[in-house]
N, C-alpha and C positions, 0 to 999 in steps of 0.2 A: 590395340593389337587384336586381330581376328584370326582364330585358328581355322585353317582350311582343311587340314588332315592331320591325324596322328596315328602312330602304329601302336596298337594295344599290346603287342608282344615285345616292344623295344622302346627306344628313346627317340625315334625319329618324329619330328614335328615340322609341318609346313604351315607358315603363317604369313599374313599380310601385316607388316610392321611399318613404322614411320619411314623406313628406308626402302620399302618395296616388298616384293615376294622373297621370303627368306626361309632357309632350311636350318633346323637346329643342329648344332655340332654334337650335342649329347643331351643329357638330362638338363632341362632348362628351367630357369626361374626368373629370367630377366631378358630384355631385348638384346643386350650385348652378347648373349650366348648363341645368337643366330648368325648365319652367313647369308648375305644377300645373293640371290641367284637371278633375280630380274629386278634391277633397280627401278624405282618410280612406279611400279605396278600398283594400281589402286582398286582394281575390280577383282571379284572372286574368280577362281580358276576352275578348270575342269581337268580331271586326271583321267587319261585314257591311253590305250595303246594305239597311237595315231599312225604308226608306220608298220604295224603288224609284225613286230620282231620279238614280242613277248615281254617287253619292258614298258613300264608306265611312263608316259610323256606328260607334258603340261601345256595346256592351251590357256592363254591369259585374256583373250578377247581384246577389244578396242584396237583391232587391226594389227595386233602384235604377232610376230612370227612365233609359233609354238616352240617350246623347249624340248628337245629330243634327249631322252635318257641315254647317257653315254657310260653308265655304270659307275660304281664307287662314288656315289653322291655327286656326280658331275652331270651337268645339263648344258647342252649347246644349242644355239639357234642356227638351223640349217636353212639359210636364206634361199639357196639354189633350189632346194627340194620343195619349199612351201610358198615362195613368193608368187607363183602362178597357180597354186592349188586352191581348193575350195575352203580350207580351214579359216584363214584370216578374213576372207570375204564373208563367210557365213556368220562368224562370231562378231563382226563389227556391229556395234549398237545393240548387242544381245542383252536382255534383262536377266536371263538365267540360262544355264546350260547343264545338262546331265548326260551321262553315258550309259549305254546298255547294249546288249547284243540282241537286237530285235529279231534278226533273221536266223539266230542260232547257227551261225556259220563260222564262229570264232573270230569275227572281225568286230572292232568297236564301232558302234553307231552313235551319233550325237543327236540329242533332242535340244533344239535351240529356240528359246522363247524370245519373240520380238513383240513390239506393241500391237502389231496387226495379225500375228499368226504364230503357231507353233510349227517350226521347220524341223523335219527329220532328214538328217544327212546320213546315209548308210555307208559303211566302210567297205571298200573293195581293195584288192591287192594293189591297185593303182592310186589309192587315195579315197577321199570322201566325195560323195555326190548327193545332191538334193534329190530325195525320192518322194517326199510328201510335204504338203503345206496345209495345216489344219487351222481354219479360221476360228474354230471354237476356242482356240487358245488366246484370241485377241482380248486385251484388257486384263490379262493375268500378270502377276508380279513374280512368281516363282513356280517351281514344279518339283515333284518327286515321282519316281516310277517304280512299280513293284507289281507283283501278282496278287492284287487285293481280292480278286474274284476266285482265287484258289483253283484255277482250271488249267494252269500251266502256260497261260498267256499273259503278257504284261499289260498293265493298265497305267494310266497317267492321272495323278492328282494335281490340278492346277490351283494355285493360291490366288484368289481374286479379292477385290476390296472388302467384300462382306461374306464370302462363301468359299467353299471348296468345290471346284468343278471336276467331276470324274469323267474321264474318257475310257470306256471299257474296251478291253481287247484291242489295243492299238495294232493296226495291221498296215505295213508299208505298201501292200498291194491293193488295199481297199480304196473305195471312193471316200474322201475325207468327209464330205457332207453327210454320208450315210452312217457314220460312226455313232454308237450309242453314247449319250452324255447324260449326266445328272448333276444338279447343283445341290449342295448341302449347306443350308444357311447356318451361320454361327452367331448366336445372340451375344456372345461374349466379346465380339469385335472381329475385325478382319484379321486373317492369318498372316503373320509376318514371316515365320519360318516353320518348316515341318520336317519330320524325319520318320522313317519307317521303323517299326518295332513290333515284336509280338509280346506285348506287355502282360497279357494273362496266360501266355505259354500254351495256347490251344492250337497252334499251327496255322492260325489265321492272322494276317498282317494288319496291324493297327497303325494309326497316325498319331504322333505326339506333336503338338502345335504350340508355338508361342504367338500370341496375338499382338496386334499393334498397340493395344492398351496395356501391354505388360502382364498378361495372364497366360497360364498354361492350360491346355486342353488335351485330353486323350480321346480320340474317336476309336472305340472298340468295334472291331469287325464282327458282324453277326453271321457272316458266311452266306448271305443271300443278296449280295451287292447292296448291303445297307450297313449303317454304323449307329452305335449308341454312344452318346456323349457322356464320358465319365467325369464326375466331379473331382476337381483337383484343388479345391479352395484351401486345403490345409498345406499345400506345397508352398515353399518360399517363392516370392515374386521374382521372376527373371528380369534381366534387362531386356528392352525391346529388341535389341540386336542379338540376343543370345541364340546360340545354336545348341539344340539338344543332341547329346551324343549317347546312343545306346551302347552299353558296355556291361559285361558281367563282372562287377567289382568283386563280389565275394565267391566267384567261381562255383556257384551252385546250379549252373545250367539254366538260370533265368535271367533275362535281360533287365538290367537296371538302367536308369537314365541320369545323366550328368549334365549340368548347365551352370552358367554364371548368373548369380542373383543380382538384383539392383544395387546391393551393397558391395558388389565386386568380388564376392566369395564364390567358390565352387561348391555346389550342393549335389548330393547323390540321393536320388529317389530309389530306394531299394525295392525290388520286386519280391513281394511276400505272398504271391498267389498260392493258394492251397488247393489240393485236390486234383492237380494236374501233373503230368509227367513232363519229361524233357522232350517235347514234341518235335518230331521230324516229319517234314512233308517230302514225299518222294514221287517224282513224275517220271515215268518211262515213256518218252515221246515216240518210241518206236524206231522204225528204220526209214531213212529217206535216201533218195538217189543223189549222188554227187558225181562230179566229173571223174573222180578216181575210183568210183564204184559205190558201194553201200556204206552208210554211216549209221551207227546206233547212237541214239541220243538219250542221255540220262540227266535229270536235274534233281538236286537235293537241297532242301532248305531247312534251316533250324533258326527260329526267331527271325531277326532281321538279316541273318547271314545267308548267303546264297552261293551255290556252286553249280556249275554246268560243265558237262564233258561229252565228247563224242569220240567214238573209236571206229576204225574200219571194220566192215563186215556186218552180218545180220546178228540177231540174238535169239536165243531160245532158253526156256526154263520152265519151272513150275512153281506154284505157290501153295 
């Protein structure tokens, strides 16, 4: 069983089980306590608001019609809406998918990793359309996206056979070949999975990694588009398929890390960083033009958690 998503504030868990993609009925300890919502699904899913209605939908790849959130833990496949749209076509054969609001317009955009390129499909009121194809993504196995450069713009970390390839400041309106990239070689082995976290609570986003050799690594963000590899030799060895989950277990404002060990047990790596506060990064992106007038854009980030909002009108104030 592979956990795809869980709600830290409640008991909801989404997982790939032996019967397909399943949703937990409540607090769970065994497969029987799940309800199958997409039988026979075998690939990882992406959670995104695909139809711009404010609810999280599920796209499962492999040319499957996405599941639309119908509320009250019900999901339906709207074949009429999606069978001629871009989502099944773009996800077919994808190695990895993640979601972000790259354009800061309130629409879900998809980053879809294929063998030959990273495809960016931007969300519109009429569905998703391909906007960018980045060949620097060729040969990668997975990806994560976050503002690693701490400048209010999103960057991409591509997991390659022996390294992490950074694409700095991904821009859907830029020329793909002109984007700044950097490879970070990993002596401990190729990265298998990665997750974004602020492990030392300094407001700079780090990467926690599980390698193909069953080791953990933390790349600590230096703040200058560079990383320092933190030794984690004392941590329990994870399974090679383990997914590291950042969560504040002891509610002290610092992100801890949870994962499954090679013995099949859950381990919690507690964050005991000293000398730092509960860091919050705030970006005021200013005012931009929109068809309905002016929109004020504000972003707030704490640890690996991220929030973005925009409201009608301009803004004024003092500091």
